[in-house]
Each structure stands twice: as structure tokens, then as C-alpha cells.
Backbone bond lengths (Angstrom), bond angles and torsions (degrees), N, CA, C in turn:
res aa  C-N    CA-C-N  psi(-1)  N-CA   C-N-CA  omega(-1)  CA-C   N-CA-C  phi
1 X - - - 1.475 - - 1.570 114.28 -
2 X 1.138 114.56 128.98 1.548 120.89 -178.41 1.614 112.04 -115.19
3 X 1.251 118.32 31.88 1.444 121.84 -176.20 1.563 114.12 -120.83
4 X 1.270 110.94 32.59 1.546 116.44 179.72 1.551 107.59 -83.31
5 X 1.313 113.32 147.34 1.522 120.22 177.76 1.462 107.97 -127.71
6 X 1.286 114.53 155.86 1.359 130.71 179.24 1.602 105.21 -108.84
7 X 1.230 122.22 138.19 1.439 121.40 -178.66 1.542 113.85 -149.71
8 X 1.370 112.76 157.28 1.463 118.16 175.80 1.545 111.32 -123.41
9 X 1.310 113.57 137.50 1.523 119.31 -179.43 1.512 106.56 -123.26
10 X 1.359 111.94 134.62 1.457 119.39 176.86 1.519 113.80 -98.78
11 X 1.335 121.05 130.03 1.469 124.19 179.74 1.515 110.37 -92.66
12 X 1.262 117.24 167.98 1.433 125.30 174.83 1.432 113.84 -55.67
13 X 1.389 116.04 -26.85 1.471 120.09 179.77 1.570 111.18 -88.80
14 X 1.421 114.96 9.51 1.429 122.19 178.80 1.460 115.12 67.25
15 X 1.316 120.86 22.66 1.427 126.04 172.76 1.535 111.31 -89.28
16 X 1.330 120.57 157.59 1.422 118.83 -178.00 1.523 107.05 -119.56
17 X 1.283 112.75 132.16 1.494 125.03 176.14 1.388 113.16 -103.65
18 X 1.363 121.73 128.13 1.461 125.84 -178.53 1.576 106.49 -107.26
19 X 1.289 112.68 137.17 1.530 118.41 177.78 1.566 110.21 -151.81
20 X 1.311 113.83 172.89 1.400 121.61 175.87 1.598 110.06 -132.85
21 X 1.310 114.59 147.43 1.472 120.22 -178.99 1.586 107.14 -161.35
22 X 1.327 113.07 166.79 1.447 122.77 169.52 1.491 113.16 -90.92
23 X 1.279 119.75 -17.32 1.490 125.03 -176.92 1.526 105.89 -139.29
24 X 1.310 121.16 96.54 1.414 127.82 -176.73 1.520 109.49 -62.67
25 X 1.233 122.74 -49.08 1.446 125.03 -172.13 1.599 105.36 -65.26
26 X 1.339 119.87 -44.81 1.440 119.90 -178.53 1.571 109.21 -65.12
27 X 1.231 116.99 -43.73 1.536 123.56 -177.45 1.555 106.10 -62.45
28 X 1.344 118.68 -49.66 1.460 117.80 178.32 1.494 115.77 -62.42
29 X 1.336 117.83 -31.36 1.490 121.86 171.87 1.494 110.30 -66.04
30 X 1.313 118.90 -37.87 1.471 120.96 178.11 1.590 107.77 -63.57
31 X 1.349 114.19 -45.92 1.489 117.23 -177.75 1.576 107.74 -59.20
32 X 1.350 114.52 -47.82 1.473 118.59 -173.98 1.605 112.99 -62.81
33 X 1.388 112.93 -30.02 1.434 115.84 -178.69 1.545 111.83 -70.74
34 X 1.244 119.55 -26.08 1.429 122.71 -178.88 1.524 116.63 72.99
35 X 1.366 112.35 12.25 1.478 121.88 -179.15 1.517 115.43 -79.11
36 X 1.221 120.45 -172.99 1.484 122.96 -175.58 1.500 113.31 -64.31
37 X 1.347 118.61 -21.23 1.495 116.43 173.85 1.505 116.23 -88.57
38 X 1.309 118.02 0.90 1.458 120.94 178.16 1.544 110.93 -82.93
39 X 1.304 113.83 152.09 1.459 113.62 177.33 1.489 115.90 -64.92
40 X 1.282 120.29 133.93 1.410 122.24 -169.84 1.552 110.51 -57.51
41 X 1.404 116.14 -38.87 1.430 127.39 177.18 1.648 109.31 -50.98
42 X 1.268 115.30 -41.95 1.435 117.05 -171.34 1.500 113.25 -87.27
43 X 1.378 122.39 -9.61 1.447 122.26 -177.05 1.458 108.91 -62.93
44 X 1.289 118.65 130.06 1.399 123.94 172.06 1.480 114.23 84.24
45 X 1.325 121.12 0.66 1.393 126.26 -179.94 1.520 115.41 -106.71
46 X 1.304 115.09 16.81 1.569 118.10 177.70 1.434 110.27 -77.73
47 X 1.297 117.58 169.12 1.493 123.91 8.18 1.569 109.99 -73.48
48 X 1.296 111.54 149.60 1.487 117.82 -178.21 1.521 106.83 -106.16
49 X 1.312 114.70 149.74 1.401 122.82 175.84 1.504 112.74 -129.38
50 X 1.360 118.92 122.12 1.432 120.63 174.65 1.481 109.61 -75.75
51 X 1.293 118.38 114.86 1.455 123.48 -173.49 1.469 117.05 -103.69
52 X 1.331 119.10 -15.02 1.383 121.95 179.28 1.580 112.57 -170.85
53 X 1.299 118.78 139.64 1.467 121.09 170.82 1.550 108.59 -150.03
54 X 1.354 114.43 156.86 1.432 119.71 -178.10 1.493 107.10 -153.10
55 X 1.373 116.72 138.05 1.441 118.95 170.30 1.421 113.21 -72.66
56 X 1.339 117.97 129.17 1.532 119.82 -172.79 1.512 113.32 -122.85
57 X 1.384 118.14 3.19 1.422 121.98 176.43 1.514 118.88 102.74
58 X 1.301 119.42 -125.79 1.485 120.47 -174.71 1.565 109.24 -80.23
59 X 1.326 113.37 166.64 1.453 121.70 175.93 1.582 114.31 -54.49
60 X 1.427 110.53 -42.25 1.435 117.79 178.15 1.506 109.98 -62.04
61 X 1.357 118.99 -49.29 1.459 120.73 176.15 1.439 111.64 -54.64
62 X 1.325 117.45 -48.62 1.515 121.60 -177.71 1.500 113.94 -58.64
63 X 1.296 115.98 -42.74 1.498 120.36 178.06 1.478 111.81 -65.36
64 X 1.282 115.35 -41.39 1.489 117.99 -179.24 1.508 110.34 -70.14
65 X 1.331 122.85 -33.74 1.435 124.41 178.79 1.526 108.16 -74.61
66 X 1.326 116.41 -39.70 1.501 119.96 177.43 1.529 109.96 -54.43
67 X 1.299 114.70 -48.87 1.492 120.78 -174.20 1.488 106.15 -62.74
68 X 1.366 120.74 -42.78 1.438 124.22 -179.86 1.457 112.39 -65.40
69 X 1.375 118.39 -45.31 1.473 123.72 179.55 1.488 111.56 -66.46
70 X 1.307 121.49 -30.22 1.504 123.08 179.45 1.490 107.78 -68.61
71 X 1.378 117.89 -27.16 1.442 119.69 -179.27 1.546 115.82 -82.09
72 X 1.341 114.28 -6.82 1.422 122.00 179.50 1.576 107.46 -75.11
73 X 1.303 112.00 157.24 1.476 121.55 176.31 1.602 110.46 -71.68
74 X 1.305 118.01 158.77 1.507 119.28 -178.18 1.639 105.48 -66.05
75 X 1.326 118.42 -34.30 1.410 117.94 -175.40 1.525 110.61 -70.70
76 X 1.316 115.30 -26.22 1.496 118.90 177.04 1.603 109.86 -77.71
77 X 1.341 113.26 -35.86 1.479 115.23 173.91 1.456 113.51 -67.29
78 X 1.420 114.95 -35.53 1.499 117.46 178.32 1.500 111.22 -64.38
79 X 1.392 120.64 -30.64 1.419 124.48 -175.08 1.553 104.19 -77.07
80 X 1.325 119.28 -32.48 1.445 119.69 177.02 1.544 110.67 -72.55
81 X 1.391 118.95 -37.80 1.438 121.89 179.23 1.520 111.44 -65.97
82 X 1.320 117.88 -32.55 1.461 122.48 -178.43 1.579 116.84 -87.88
83 X 1.346 108.46 -10.97 1.490 112.71 176.59 1.467 111.36 94.16
84 X 1.283 119.87 8.99 1.511 122.03 -176.10 1.566 111.05 -78.02
85 X 1.302 115.16 -23.49 1.469 121.57 174.77 1.529 109.20 -138.84
86 X 1.308 114.09 157.55 1.512 118.57 172.23 1.431 111.58 -91.32
87 X 1.340 114.52 166.77 1.431 119.89 173.86 1.548 113.53 -59.46
88 X 1.299 112.98 -45.61 1.500 120.97 178.73 1.508 112.34 -57.13
89 X 1.253 117.67 -49.92 1.444 122.85 179.96 1.503 115.83 -67.32
90 X 1.353 113.89 -40.01 1.390 115.52 175.69 1.506 116.98 -64.97
91 X 1.385 117.54 -36.34 1.423 121.74 178.39 1.511 118.36 -91.74
92 X 1.353 111.27 6.69 1.485 118.92 -174.25 1.523 109.35 -81.21
93 X 1.319 117.23 -12.99 1.489 121.74 -175.40 1.473 110.43 -77.12
């Protein structure tokens, strides 16, 4: 399957959570519900806002990009979320 996406979610505390999924809307709904399928980090930090997502290919590609994006600074992630930089240019360094 080559329909994996990388996404960023903003919490009410203004932190950014990075994740991967094959269905961004479903996964975001799971996070918002706060139920057992939501990310533990996001529970109790709502309301949540999906600020960015991009299709990145295979699960392997998505996992590698997620790892690299999680290592970026918050200011770099903010630039990605606001469209000031692309994922490719951000991770090209």
C-alpha cells in the first residue's frame, strides 16, 4: 500500500503531535474522541486541530519521514504547518 500520510495535530497547549496513517480523517477523529484508539499523548489536550497532512507513499517511507520530522524543531514544524516550507525542503538538510 502506498497511501500512507504524515500529519501534524495542534493541541490546546499549542504543542504539535506528529503521526502517520492511511486515513487522516479517521485517525484525527480517533484522536479527538480521546478513546482507546487515540494517542496517549493527545488525551486530555483537546480541542485538537489538524494543521497539516501530506501523502508520503509506503508505510516504510512514512515511518522514516515521521522519525525525521519528530527530530525537527517546533519552529521548523510551524513553518511546515503554515506552508512556508515544503516537507521535502525541510527534510533535505
